[in-house]
C-alpha positions as CSV (number, residue, x, y, z in Angstrom):
1,X,159.7,97.1,220.6
2,X,161.5,98.8,217.7
3,X,164.8,97.1,218.2
4,X,166.0,93.5,218.6
5,X,166.1,92.0,222.0
6,X,169.5,90.7,223.0
7,X,170.0,87.4,224.6
8,X,169.1,87.5,228.3
9,X,168.0,91.1,228.1
10,X,164.8,92.2,229.8
11,X,162.6,95.0,228.5
12,X,160.8,97.4,230.9
13,X,157.0,96.9,230.9
14,X,156.3,100.4,229.4
15,X,158.6,99.6,226.4
16,X,156.2,97.0,225.0
17,X,153.4,99.5,224.4
18,X,149.7,99.1,224.7
19,X,149.2,98.0,221.1
20,X,151.7,95.2,221.4
21,X,150.1,94.0,224.7
22,X,146.7,94.2,223.1
23,X,147.9,92.0,220.3
24,X,149.1,89.4,222.8
25,X,145.7,89.5,224.6
26,X,143.9,88.9,221.3
27,X,146.2,86.0,220.4
28,X,145.6,84.5,223.8
29,X,141.8,84.8,223.5
30,X,141.4,83.7,219.9
31,X,141.3,79.9,220.5
32,X,139.0,79.9,223.6
33,X,136.7,82.4,222.0
34,X,136.3,80.3,218.8
35,X,135.4,77.3,221.0
36,X,132.9,79.2,223.2
37,X,131.1,81.1,220.4
38,X,130.4,77.8,218.6
39,X,128.7,76.0,221.6
40,X,125.2,77.7,221.2
41,X,125.2,76.6,217.5
42,X,125.4,72.9,218.4
43,X,121.6,72.3,218.3
44,X,121.3,74.1,215.0
45,X,124.1,71.9,213.6
46,X,122.4,68.8,214.8
47,X,119.2,69.8,213.1
48,X,120.9,70.9,209.9
49,X,122.6,67.5,209.4
50,X,119.8,65.4,210.9
51,X,122.3,63.9,213.3
52,X,122.4,62.8,216.9
53,X,123.6,65.0,219.8
54,X,126.3,62.5,220.6
55,X,127.8,62.7,217.1
56,X,127.6,66.5,217.0
57,X,129.4,66.7,220.3
58,X,132.5,65.3,218.5
59,X,132.9,68.8,217.2
60,X,133.5,69.9,220.7
61,X,135.3,66.9,222.4
62,X,137.7,66.2,219.5
63,X,138.6,69.9,219.2
64,X,139.4,69.9,222.9
65,X,141.8,67.1,222.4
66,X,143.3,68.9,219.4
67,X,143.9,72.0,221.7
68,X,145.7,69.8,224.2
69,X,147.9,68.2,221.6
70,X,148.7,71.6,220.0
71,X,149.5,73.0,223.4
72,X,152.0,70.2,224.0
73,X,153.9,70.6,220.7
74,X,153.6,74.3,220.0
75,X,156.0,75.4,222.7
76,X,158.8,73.0,221.7
77,X,158.4,74.0,218.0
78,X,158.7,77.6,219.1
79,X,161.9,76.9,221.0
80,X,163.3,75.3,217.8
81,X,162.0,77.5,215.0
82,X,161.1,80.8,216.8
83,X,157.9,82.2,218.3
84,X,156.7,84.2,215.2
85,X,156.8,81.4,212.6
86,X,154.9,79.0,214.8
87,X,152.2,81.6,215.6
88,X,151.9,82.4,211.9
89,X,151.6,78.7,211.1
90,X,149.0,78.4,213.9
91,X,146.9,81.2,212.5
92,X,147.1,79.7,209.0
93,X,145.8,76.4,210.5
94,X,143.1,78.3,212.3
95,X,141.9,80.0,209.1
96,X,142.1,76.7,207.1
97,X,140.0,74.9,209.7
98,X,137.5,77.8,210.0
99,X,137.1,77.8,206.2
100,X,136.5,74.0,206.1
101,X,133.9,74.3,208.9
102,X,132.1,77.1,207.2
103,X,131.8,75.1,204.0
104,X,131.2,71.7,205.6
105,X,128.6,69.6,203.9
106,X,128.7,66.8,206.5
107,X,129.5,66.2,210.2
108,X,132.9,64.6,209.5
109,X,133.9,67.7,207.5
110,X,132.7,70.0,210.3
111,X,134.6,67.9,212.9
112,X,137.8,68.2,210.8
113,X,137.4,71.9,210.4
114,X,136.7,72.5,214.1
115,X,139.7,70.3,215.0
116,X,142.1,72.2,212.8
117,X,140.6,75.5,214.0
118,X,141.2,74.5,217.6
119,X,144.7,73.2,217.1
120,X,145.7,76.5,215.3
121,X,144.1,78.7,217.8
122,X,145.8,77.0,220.7
123,X,149.3,78.2,219.5
124,X,148.5,81.8,220.5
125,X,147.3,80.7,223.9
126,X,150.6,78.9,224.6
127,X,153.1,81.2,223.0
128,X,151.9,84.6,224.2
129,X,153.1,83.6,227.7
130,X,156.4,82.4,226.2
131,X,156.8,85.8,224.4
132,X,156.2,87.6,227.6
133,X,158.9,85.5,229.4
134,X,161.3,86.3,226.5
135,X,160.9,90.0,227.1
136,X,160.4,90.5,230.8
137,X,161.8,89.4,234.2
138,X,160.2,86.8,236.3
139,X,158.0,89.0,238.5
140,X,157.1,91.3,235.5
141,X,156.1,88.1,233.6
142,X,153.5,87.3,236.3
143,X,152.0,90.8,236.1
144,X,151.8,90.8,232.3
145,X,150.4,87.3,232.1
146,X,147.7,88.4,234.6
147,X,146.5,91.0,232.0
148,X,146.6,88.4,229.2
149,X,144.5,86.1,231.4
150,X,142.0,88.9,232.0
151,X,141.6,89.3,228.3
152,X,141.3,85.6,227.7
153,X,138.4,85.6,230.2
154,X,136.5,88.6,228.8
155,X,136.0,87.4,225.2
156,X,134.9,83.8,226.0
157,X,132.6,85.2,228.7
158,X,130.5,87.0,226.1
159,X,131.2,84.7,223.2
160,X,128.3,82.3,223.8
161,X,125.8,85.2,223.8
162,X,127.3,86.4,220.5
163,X,127.3,82.9,219.0
164,X,123.6,82.4,219.9
165,X,122.6,85.7,218.4
166,X,124.5,85.0,215.2
167,X,123.0,81.5,214.9
168,X,119.4,82.8,215.5
169,X,119.8,85.7,213.0
170,X,122.0,84.2,210.2
171,X,122.4,80.5,210.8
172,X,125.3,78.4,212.3
173,X,127.7,79.1,209.4
174,X,127.8,82.8,210.3
175,X,129.8,81.8,213.5
176,X,132.6,80.6,211.3
177,X,132.3,83.6,208.9
178,X,132.9,85.9,211.9
179,X,135.7,83.6,213.1
180,X,137.4,83.8,209.7
181,X,137.2,87.6,209.7
182,X,138.7,87.7,213.2
183,X,141.5,85.3,212.2
184,X,142.4,87.4,209.2
185,X,142.6,90.6,211.2
186,X,144.8,88.9,213.8
187,X,147.0,87.5,211.0
188,X,147.6,91.0,209.6
189,X,148.3,92.4,213.0
190,X,150.9,89.7,213.7
191,X,152.6,90.3,210.4
192,X,152.8,94.0,211.2
193,X,153.4,94.1,214.9
194,X,154.9,90.9,216.2
195,X,158.7,90.6,216.2
196,X,160.7,87.5,216.9
197,X,161.5,87.4,220.6
198,X,163.5,84.2,220.9
199,X,167.2,85.2,221.1
200,X,169.1,82.4,222.6
201,X,172.1,81.4,220.6
202,X,172.2,77.6,220.6
203,X,171.9,74.7,218.1
204,X,168.5,73.9,216.7
205,X,166.9,71.1,218.7
206,X,165.4,68.0,216.9
207,X,162.4,66.0,218.1
208,X,164.6,63.9,220.5
209,X,165.9,67.0,222.1
210,X,162.4,68.4,222.4
211,X,161.3,65.2,224.2
212,X,164.4,65.3,226.3
213,X,163.6,68.9,227.4
214,X,160.1,67.9,228.4
215,X,161.4,64.9,230.4
216,X,164.0,67.1,232.1
217,X,161.3,69.6,233.0
218,X,159.2,66.9,234.5
219,X,162.1,65.9,236.8
220,X,162.4,69.4,238.2
221,X,160.6,69.8,241.5
222,X,159.7,73.5,240.9
223,X,158.2,72.7,237.5
224,X,156.2,69.8,239.0
225,X,154.8,72.3,241.6
226,X,153.8,74.9,239.1
227,X,152.3,72.5,236.6
228,X,150.3,70.5,239.2
229,X,149.2,73.6,241.0
230,X,147.8,74.9,237.7
231,X,146.4,71.4,236.9
232,X,144.5,71.1,240.1
233,X,143.2,74.6,239.9
234,X,141.9,74.0,236.4
235,X,140.5,70.7,237.5
236,X,138.6,72.4,240.3
237,X,137.2,75.0,237.8
238,X,136.1,72.3,235.4
239,X,134.6,70.2,238.1
240,X,132.3,73.2,238.8
241,X,131.6,73.5,235.0
242,X,130.8,69.8,234.8
243,X,128.4,69.8,237.8
244,X,127.0,73.3,238.2
245,X,124.8,73.3,235.1
246,X,123.2,70.0,236.2
247,X,122.6,71.3,239.7
248,X,121.2,74.6,238.5
249,X,118.8,73.2,236.0
250,X,117.9,69.7,237.2
251,X,118.2,70.1,241.0
252,X,117.3,73.8,241.6
253,X,114.9,74.0,238.7
254,X,116.2,77.1,237.0
255,X,116.4,77.5,233.2
256,X,119.8,77.2,231.5
257,X,119.8,80.9,230.8
258,X,119.9,81.6,234.5
259,X,123.1,79.5,234.8
260,X,124.7,81.5,231.9
261,X,123.8,84.9,233.5
262,X,124.9,84.0,237.1
263,X,128.1,82.4,235.8
264,X,129.2,85.9,234.6
265,X,129.7,86.7,238.3
266,X,132.3,83.9,238.5
267,X,134.1,85.2,235.4
268,X,134.2,88.7,236.8
269,X,135.6,87.4,240.1
270,X,138.4,85.6,238.2
271,X,139.2,88.8,236.3
272,X,139.3,90.7,239.6
273,X,141.8,88.2,241.0
274,X,143.9,88.6,237.8
275,X,143.8,92.4,238.2
276,X,145.0,92.1,241.8
277,X,147.8,89.7,240.8
278,X,149.0,92.2,238.1
279,X,149.4,94.8,240.8
280,X,150.7,92.8,243.8
281,X,152.8,90.0,242.3
282,X,155.9,92.2,242.0
283,X,155.7,93.3,245.6
284,X,154.6,90.1,247.3
285,X,156.5,87.6,245.2
286,X,155.4,85.0,242.7
287,X,155.6,81.9,244.9
288,X,154.0,83.6,247.9
289,X,151.0,84.8,245.7
290,X,150.6,81.2,244.6
291,X,150.4,79.9,248.1
292,X,148.1,82.6,249.4
293,X,145.7,81.9,246.5
294,X,145.9,78.1,247.0
295,X,145.3,78.4,250.7
296,X,142.3,80.7,250.1
297,X,140.9,78.2,247.5
298,X,141.2,75.4,250.0
299,X,139.6,77.3,252.9
300,X,136.6,78.3,250.8
301,X,136.2,74.9,249.2
302,X,136.2,73.3,252.6
303,X,133.6,75.8,253.9
304,X,131.3,75.3,251.0
305,X,130.1,71.9,252.1
306,X,128.9,72.9,255.6
307,X,127.5,76.1,254.1
308,X,125.4,74.2,251.6
309,X,124.2,71.8,254.3
310,X,123.3,74.7,256.7
311,X,121.9,77.3,254.3
312,X,120.2,75.0,251.8
313,X,120.5,74.3,248.1
314,X,120.3,77.6,246.2
315,X,122.1,79.7,243.7
316,X,123.9,81.7,246.5
317,X,125.3,78.7,248.2
318,X,126.3,77.2,244.8
319,X,127.8,80.2,243.1
320,X,128.9,82.3,246.0
321,X,131.8,80.1,247.2
322,X,132.8,79.6,243.5
323,X,133.0,83.3,243.0
324,X,135.4,83.6,245.9
325,X,137.4,80.6,244.7
326,X,137.6,82.1,241.2
327,X,139.0,85.3,242.7
328,X,141.7,83.4,244.6
329,X,142.5,81.3,241.4
330,X,142.9,84.6,239.5
331,X,145.6,85.7,242.0
332,X,147.4,82.4,241.7
333,X,147.2,81.2,238.1
334,X,149.2,84.0,236.4
335,X,152.0,83.4,238.9
336,X,151.8,79.6,238.2
337,X,152.1,80.2,234.5
338,X,155.0,82.7,235.0
339,X,156.8,80.3,237.3
340,X,156.4,77.4,234.9
341,X,158.1,79.2,232.0
342,X,160.8,80.6,234.3
343,X,162.1,77.3,235.6
344,X,164.5,77.2,232.6
345,X,164.0,80.2,230.3
346,X,166.1,78.4,227.6
347,X,163.1,76.1,227.0
348,X,160.3,78.4,228.0
349,X,158.2,77.4,225.0
350,X,158.4,73.7,226.0
351,X,157.6,74.6,229.6
352,X,154.6,76.6,228.6
353,X,153.3,73.9,226.3
354,X,153.9,71.0,228.7
355,X,152.3,72.9,231.6
356,X,149.3,73.8,229.5
357,X,148.9,70.1,228.4
358,X,149.0,68.9,231.9
359,X,146.4,71.4,233.0
360,X,144.0,70.7,230.2
361,X,144.4,66.9,230.5
362,X,143.7,67.0,234.3
363,X,140.8,69.3,233.7
364,X,139.3,67.0,231.1
365,X,139.6,64.1,233.4
366,X,137.9,66.0,236.2
367,X,134.9,67.1,234.2
368,X,134.4,63.6,232.9
369,X,134.5,62.1,236.5
370,X,132.2,64.7,237.9
371,X,129.7,64.3,235.1
372,X,129.5,60.6,235.7
373,X,128.9,60.6,239.5
374,X,126.0,63.0,239.7
375,X,123.4,61.8,242.3
376,X,120.8,64.5,242.2
377,X,122.5,66.7,244.9
378,X,125.2,69.4,244.7
379,X,127.6,67.4,246.9
380,X,129.5,65.4,244.3
381,X,130.5,68.7,242.7
382,X,131.5,70.2,246.0
383,X,133.5,67.2,247.1
384,X,135.3,67.1,243.8
385,X,136.2,70.7,244.2
386,X,137.5,70.1,247.7
387,X,139.7,67.2,246.5
388,X,141.1,69.4,243.8
389,X,141.7,72.3,246.3
390,X,143.7,69.9,248.5
391,X,145.8,68.9,245.5
392,X,146.3,72.5,244.5
393,X,147.5,73.4,248.1
394,X,149.9,70.4,248.2
395,X,151.4,71.1,244.8
396,X,151.9,74.8,245.6
397,X,154.3,73.8,248.4
398,X,156.6,72.3,245.8
399,X,157.1,75.7,244.1
400,X,160.2,77.8,244.7
401,X,161.9,80.9,243.4
402,X,163.6,80.3,240.0
403,X,165.9,82.4,237.8
404,X,165.2,86.1,237.5
């Protein structure tokens, strides 16, 4: 990574170096980790400001919307101005929001800080995939993105435990102190190690051209397939997130801590699928990996209903199928993301942002629907997962090989 990358040139995987790839992993994980580490502090925030749970939840819900919006625009801005300036701007926004949240004297100030923090952190999540596509060929992109996704899962998996410990020992503001320190370290690393990777020689696009690029992408059958496959996959996962805690605590009678511990198995399964995708995508092919993963998800989601009815309601029948589904999703999602940014590499940033926005919006809708139809049984969650699995399989049939 010591020399400029010429337009259209692809760099072998070994040329990037472990340090550079580690930086991309950290950039990918920064936003999701900042969100997850704050969740255990919500009760302490509510007590500190003598507020209601509903009002305090705005620090979570509005920041999620901010991430979706940032995901949509960051890619197009990166196509216009370059990857490096947008990432640096995002990190600046992340640090500003973290500082505001740390010093917040009221809930509105905290909501503002969390919203800015989330919007800034989302730029790394979007643009690391775009940077990988700038440097590597289509199949290599899927392999590298699989490693990035593994890193994105690891940090948020343990972030709630860290956030709870910090809150108990030092108070809720310590969560943002740690976030600010992490953001500063990442900013220094980006300034030192991240080159500009966008090398296409073309006029700078304005807002109308950015919108036109997105509309053009939405008309491409392959992009529709990749974006919707990812959207339905994320919706299935969020359907589980929306229903499983309720089933675990209210229906099965376990404490919330049991849910947190058992869920680690699901996260590890997803990581395992990403690891497999990193090693097999180049040999099996991007689109074939997506369809194999989607078919496996559908098969297991369909089997989970009769399994639950036959074996009874328990942690094994609830989390066991989800662990297998998460593994299959892990094999498919890196290839979905690689495919989306490969449909037209000239607008890879817009493709990454638009696909991410579609996925997050569909997932948010799914979790809201599942949360509103709980009936005291596990079946609404399982049915929602099956519907999403059917959508994922159908969307995967619209994908096809794109440019190399």
